[in-house]
N, C-alpha and C positions, 0 to 999 in steps of 0.2 A: 842340085847335084846329088849324086849318091853318096852315102856315107863311106868313109875310107874303109877298105878291107885289106887284110894282109896279103901281099903278093907272093911271098916265098913261104913254103911249108916248112917252117923251122922245126916244129916238133916232130915232123915225119923223119927228119934226118937221124933222130936218136934211135929209131927202130932199124936202121940199116946196119949191115955188118961193117965192121971196122975196115974191111978190105974194099968196101964199095966207095968208089970215087965221089958219088953224090953225097956221101956223109960229110965230106969236107965243106966247111963254110968258106966260100970264096968271096973275093972282092965283088964279083958280078952279082952275088946274092944281095950284098949290101946296097949296091948301086940300084938294083931293081926295086928293092924295098923303099929306099929313100926317094927314088923318082916318083913312086906311087904316092908317098906322103906329100911330096912337093906339089904334085898335081892337085891333090885334094885340098891343100891349104890355099893354093893360088886361085882356085875356082870357088872357094867358099864365099857365100854372100855375106855382106855386113849384117850383123845382128842389131836390130833396132834397140834404142835406149829403153831402159826399164821404165815403165809407167807406175808411179807410186799411187797407192790408194790409202784411204784412211787418213791418219794424222802421223806421218813419219816424223821422227825427231832427229835433231842434229845439234852438236855443241854450238853455243852462241859465242862468236868471236868478241874480243874486247873492242870497245869503242876506238875508232881510228884505224882499225886493221885494214890493210890494203893488199889483198892477196886473192888467189883464185879459189880459196876455200868457200864452201857453201855458206851463204848468208841467210840466217834465220830471220823471221819477222821481228823478233825482239831486237836483233842487231840493227836491222834497217830502221826501225822506229827510233832507237837511241841515236843512231848515226845522223838521221835527218834532223832530229830535235837539236843535237849538239851543234849542227852547222847553221840551222836557221834561227834557233833561239838558245844560244849559249847562256850560261849564268850571267846575269846582269842585263839581259835583253828586256825590251818592253814589248808586250803583246797588246795590240789594240783590237777591240771587238765591240759590237753592239749587242752581244748576247750577255744577259745578266747572270753570270755564274755565281752560285751561292757562296763559294769559298774556294780556298786553294785546292782542296781535293777535287772539286768539280773541274777546275782548269787542268789539273794533272790527268784526270781521266780522259780528257779530250786532246790535250797537247802533249803531255808527258812531263818528264822531270820529276822533282821531288817536292819543291815548295815554290809557290807563287804568292805574292802579296799585292793587295790593291795599291795603286800608285797614282799620284798626281790629281787627287780629287779637287775639282774646281779650279784647275790651273791648266795653262797651255804649256807646251814644251818649247824650249828655246835652245838653239845650238850654242855650245860653249864657245866663248870668245875670250882668249887669254889676254887680249888687249883692253878689255873693258872690265872694271872691277865689279860691275853689277852681274856679269855673266862669266867670270873666270874660274868658277869652282863647280864641279859636277854636283847636281842636285841642290844647288843654291836656289833659294826662293826669294821673292821680293814682289813689289807692286801691290796694288790694292784695287778692289772692284769699285769702291767709292772714294771720293776725295777725302783727305785727312780732315778730321774735325777741327773746329776753331777757325779763326780768320787769317787771311793772308793779305798783306799789303802789296798791291800791284804798282809797278812803276808807270809813269806817264806813257812810256814807249809801249808797254804791254797792253794798256787799255786805250790807246790813242784812237779816238774816233769823234765824230761830231753829230749833233742833233739839230736839225733845222727847226725854226719857229715861224710858220707861215712863209712869207716872202720877205720878212724883216719889216722895217719901217722907213719912211722917207724923211721924217722930220727929226732934227737933233733933239736930244734930251727927252725923248719919249721913253716910258718905262712901264714895268708891270707893278701893280699894287695888288697884293693877294694873288688872285687868279684873273684879274681884269686888266685889259689894256687901257692905260690912262691917258694916252695922248698919241697923236700921230696917225697917219694913214699907212696902209701897207705899201711897201716899196722895197728897194734893194740897197739903199745907201745909208750913210751915217753910222754912228756908234751909239749904242743904247745900253741901259743898265737894268739889272734886276733888283728891285727894292727889297729891303729886309735882310740883306746878307751882310756878313762882316768882311767887307773887301769888295772891290769892284770886279764884277764878271762882265766882260765886254762882249756885246753882240755885234760882230762885224757883218753887216748885211743880215744874214739869217743864221750865223754860226757862232756858238759860244766858244770863244777862243782862249780865255784866261780868267783868272780870278779865283775866289774862294767861296764855294757854296756851303754855308754853315748848316748845322742841324736844325736851325729855326727858319730855314728858307721857306717863304710863304708859297712859292710856286710848287716846289717838289714835295712839300709836306714831310716833316721830320720822320725818319732820318733821310738824309740825302743819299744819292748813289743808287745804283740798280745792279741787277745780277744778269749775267749771260750764262745760260745753262746749255750743256751738251752731254751726250753719252760718253762715258769713259770706257765702255766695254766694246771691244772689237767684234765684228761679225763672228759667230761661232756655231759649232755643232757639237753636241755632247756625245761622248763615247766612253767605254770602260778601258782603263789602263791597268795591266797586270805586269809586275816586274818579277822575273825569275831570280830567285836567290839561292837555289840549290837544285 
């Protein structure tokens, strides 16, 4: 559209004689002028938003601000960090950051500390005294040193010896079978022990195998071993403290 131009010659009226009727400013003059202004405004095209160049600056809003004001990159970074990793959060990564400053440079915040080296994370359980306090530690990678006495129920199992024997009163002497043929019946004994250990068929069911037992060779007993470490994968843990 064409730019707005004045419709009434307002300044020309001043040159007219006072007796000239055209020198009088009338309501029609105002109506004509304002109509021209209205037409120009109504037909004016919308102006496109300004395109910024360079590095325009704006004030950074405080964390937590929720309004229509402009959000700077500093505000956005702080806001996202505060919602995703507030103070007290744990950051898990497979990247070996050298120190707190290196984590700050990537994630943000003020201070991060290495956390949970050699440990797995367990959810807090207020009903279990082992897990009812935040950051409580416990457990061990290897069994405790020293010996532990197991109950019969804990180690209850049997060991077969061939198919047993068929003749009564057959027994072991040292490591040799001293009498009887293989079979499945009768009760037999292991010589050299302090107390009767009964072989019912092919199973040792009772008795006392002492440390001088000639079959087992001192000391008696044996060990069952298994891993005490659960399947795992190692990562880095960082805890935000500020």
